[in-house]
N, C-alpha and C positions, 0 to 999 in steps of 0.2 A: 520480403514485407506484406503483410496482409493486407494492411491500409493501402501501400502500392496498387496490389492488384484488384483489389475495389475500385481505389480512384482510374485507373486504367480501365476496370469493364462498366465502370459509370460515366467517363467518358466517351467511350466507344459507342455506348448506345443512346447516350445523348446527341452524339456527332451524327448518327444516322440514322436519328428521327428527323434532327434538323435539316438534312440532306434529301430525305423523300419529302416534307415541306416544299422544300425549296425547289425541288422537280415541277412540283405544279404551278410555280410561279411561269415555267417556260410558255403556259398553256395560253399568255397573256400576248405572244409575238403571233399567234392567230386573228389578234385585232390590231394586227400591223404594227410593223416593226418599230413603230416610237414608241407606243405601250409597251412593248417588250422589254425596248431597253431600261424603259421607269420602272417594271415591273423587278427587273433582272439587279438594278443601283439600291431599291426597296430592300428587297431581298439582303443583298451583302450588306447592307445597316442593319437591318436585323441581326442577322447570322452575327457580325461582329461584335452588337452592343449585348445578345445575347451569349456568347462565348467569352467576353470580359465576367457577366455576371456568374455563369458558370463556373470558370474556372476559379473565381474565388470564392464561391458558396463548398464548392467541392474540399475546398482546404480550409473550411472553418471560419474562412474573413468575408468581410465585408467587399465587394469591390471598391476598387479605386474612384474617387470623386462621390463615394455612396451620398445620397439616393441621386446623383444627375444622370449616371449610367441607367437606372430603372426607368426614370423619368425619358430619358433620350430612347431606349427600347420601346416605351409607349408609343412615344412619338411616332416612331418609324413604322411601326405597326400599326397604326390608325390613320397618318395623314395620306397615303398611297390611297385609302377608300375615298378621298375629293379629289382622284387625280385619275382615277381607273377607272374603266365601265364595269359595275355590278363590285366595286372595293374586291381590297385582297387582305384585308386582315382577317378573313377566316382561313387562308394558310400560314396567318404568321401569330395570330393571336394563341393557338395552344403553348409556342416556345415561351411568348407572357406570361400566361397563366402561372408556367413551370417556375418562372423568376419569383410573381408576386406569392406563390405557397412558401418559397424557399425564406425569402430574406423578410416577410412581414409575419406577424403574428397569425397564426392558421385563421381566428374568427376574421380579422380584415380582408387578410390575403382570399379565404375564400367567399366572401363580401363581395368582392370585387370580380371572382371568376365567373359565380352567378350573374353579376351584371352584363359580364363579357358574352359569356351565353345567351341573355336575353338579345341584347344588341345585334349579335349575329344574325339571330333568328326575326330580328327584323327589318335589316339591311337587307339581307338575303333572300328573305323571302318576298318569291313572284309569283305564286298560283301555283296550282299544283303539281306544275309539271315539273318545278324545282323543289318541291316538299323534301325528295331525297336525300337530295345536294345542301339542301339547310340542315336537315337533321344530324347529317354526317359532320359539319363544321359545328354545330350546336356541341354534340356530342363529343367533339374530339378535343375541344379547349379545355373539359374537367378530366379526361382521362389522361391526356397527355400532361398537362400539370401535375395531376398523382402520379403519374409514371414518373416525373421528374424530380420530385419532390421526396419520394421514395427512394431514388437512386442515392440523391444527394444523403437523404439522413441513414443510409443506407452503408455510404463510403464514411460521413462521419461517424456512427458507431462505430465501424471496423476500426479507425484511428482513435478512437478514445479507450476501445477494449485493448488494442495495441499499448497503447500508453499506459492503461492501468494495469494490463500484465507485465510491463518493463517496472512498472514501480514497486509491484507486490516483488516481483523478483530481488531488486535494492532492496527491500525491505527485508525480505530474509536472507538475504548475503548480509547482511546489518545487523540484525536478530543474531544471526548463527556465529557472527564474530564477537558481539556484545555476551553470546553464553561461553564462547571459549575463553575470554578473557575474562569473565568472571569466574566461571569455573577452576581456571587456570590458579587466580588468586586466590578462593575459598576452598581449593584442594590440596595445592601444592604448598602455598604457605604453612601449612600446620603441618607438613613432612618435611620441609627444609628447616622449618624452625627445630623439629624436634629431631633431627640430622644433626645439627649444628651442638643441639645442645649436650648432645648422648657424644658426639664427637669429644666436647669438651670435658665433659665427664669422663670419658674412656681414658683419653689422654692425663688429667688431675691422677689419676686412680693407676697408673701405668706400673708406676712403681712401688706405691706401697699395699694395693691389693691388685693383684695381677689377674687375680679370676673372676673379681666385680669387675677391672676392665673387659676380659675377654666377653664377659656377658653383655655390658653394653656395646660393645665392637656389632656383636651379635642380633642385638635391637635395633642399632643403625643400621644394618644391612636389610633387617626386615621391614624397616620404616622405607629402604630407599625403593625397595621392591614393591613396595606398597605404593610409593608415588610415582614408580613407573607405570604400576597397574592402572592411576589416577590418569596417567597422561593419557593410557591407551582408552580409557572409557571417557575421557571429554573428546579425543578424536571421533570417536564411535558415536558422540552423541550420549550416551547412556551415562545416567549421573544417580539411581535408583542406590538409596541411602537407608540404612538402619537408624534409627535414634538409638535403640538401646546399645547396640554396637559401638556406634560415634560416643556413646559417653562411655562405652565402656575403656574404650582407647583414650577414649581423655584423662580416665580418672588416671590412667596406669601411665600415661606419660605425665601428668602433673605430677602424679608421688614421686616418679623417677626424680622430678627437680628439686624436690623436697615442696613442694605446695601442698598441707590436707585437702583433701577434699571428700565433701559428701554429696550425695547424688541418691535423691530419692525420685522415682517417677511412679506417674498416677498408673492405674492398671485399665488402659486405656488403648481402642485398635482403632486406629487413625486411619484417613487418606491416603494412599500413595503421595500425592501434593505437598498434604499439611507435614508426615512424617518427614518426607525430603527436608524440606524447609527450617524443619527444627533440626533436624540432625545438621544441615548446616550452621543453621548459629548455633550448635553445640560447637561445631568445629572453628567457627572463623571468631565465636569468645574463647576461646581454650589458647589460639594462637596469637592475640591478641593480650592475655595473660601473660603468657608465657614472652612476649615481644616488648610489650610496653610497660609492666609492673613490675611491684615487687614483692608479691604477694605472697604470703605465707599459708591462708586458707583460703576456699574457693566452695561455693555453694552451687548445687546444678539438681534444678527442682521443676517438676512442671505438673500441673493441676487442671483439674475438666471445672469449666464455670457453665454452665447452659448446654449452649450450643460449642464452645468454643475451647479451644488446651491455649495455656499459659504456659511458656517455659520462662524462667529464672537461670540467670547466670550471674554469681553474685562472686567480687573478689573485695580484700582490704588491702589491697597495696598500690592505687592508681599513681601514677606518677605526677607531681607538679607540674610538668611542662609534659604533653602527651606525644607523641610521635605524631607525624603526620598521615591523617586518612589515608589507606591505600585506594582506597574504593569499597570495600568488602562492607562496611556497614549500609552500604547504597546497595550494595547487589542483595545483600539481607531483606532490605527494605522491599526488592522486586520480587524476591521472593517469597516475602510474607503476604504483598497484594495478590501475586499471583493463588495464592493458598485460601483468601478470603480473610486474610488478618492484615495485622500491621506490627511493626519491628520498631523498638525505641531504645537506646543507649543514652544511659544518665548517670552524674557523679552521684555519691550517696554521702552521707554524713560520716566522720572518722576518716577520710580517705579511701572511701568505699568506690566500688563503679559498680553498677547491677546492667547488665543487656537482659532484655524482656521482649517474647514475641508469642502474637496471638495468633491463631489460626483456626479457622471451619474446625471442626468435630468429625 
């Protein structure tokens, strides 16, 4: 994982820098074993507190007992200045600067780092012979602190990006599942309804009109082939539909079911997404007419009004107790929204029902 690799890299670099500064503490053995031992104990205390703080920072968390661990790191950083000749904070302050920048707001942490620089310059200055050493310690405070801050931020950004990538992948999978569910419902619903109706009609005509029955069976086979093609299109994500073609199929299907149909389409060229949304609306509306109504007439009209096109599919035979909603109207509302419009379905007077969709022209 990217975030794990970034964390290991940052941990390695911070550890290497901390070890390098810790080695400087060994110079206190030149002042005597006692000073050397005190410097070693102080260095171990600084490294332990710094490790706890950085370990939490790299994980995007606060250290245990926050802010006590930060205060403790500050104490073990500056307390040896009162016990060791020349002080020792110049060696350990750069690590503290990184901790402050990571866990405090940048403005406040930056101000404290400036104060630390001024302190190091004041305490360590002992004449021109020490000017280079003093400058070294003063400069290492902000540069090391900035490096630690950048490494921690790099690690956290990498982790955030990885999490965002995972969330986008999950969202893409969910979106694809919803698309397949919606397309199967909208596409196969009409085809399966047509197959059932034509099968019933063919069985009724089998004895009294075999020729008509054979015609219905032939149309049933054609609808079944279209259904198979719809399934392939759904699997491939290809769902381009023609509004005129869908209306023609709807008219043929309704008329074969004994429903009188009138279709009036406005002569307008639509964007692909808008035309598909209207075509799906016609398919869903016709499926509902056949499944959930006893309609004798149905009208399909489109009209242009400014920058929108309005589709209306009306019938006169809505049931008193409509069947359960299988999610088709919800899917149409989503398609309409994607095409910059809206979709409504309402009962009308005298037992009628109207499905209307508006999309951008």
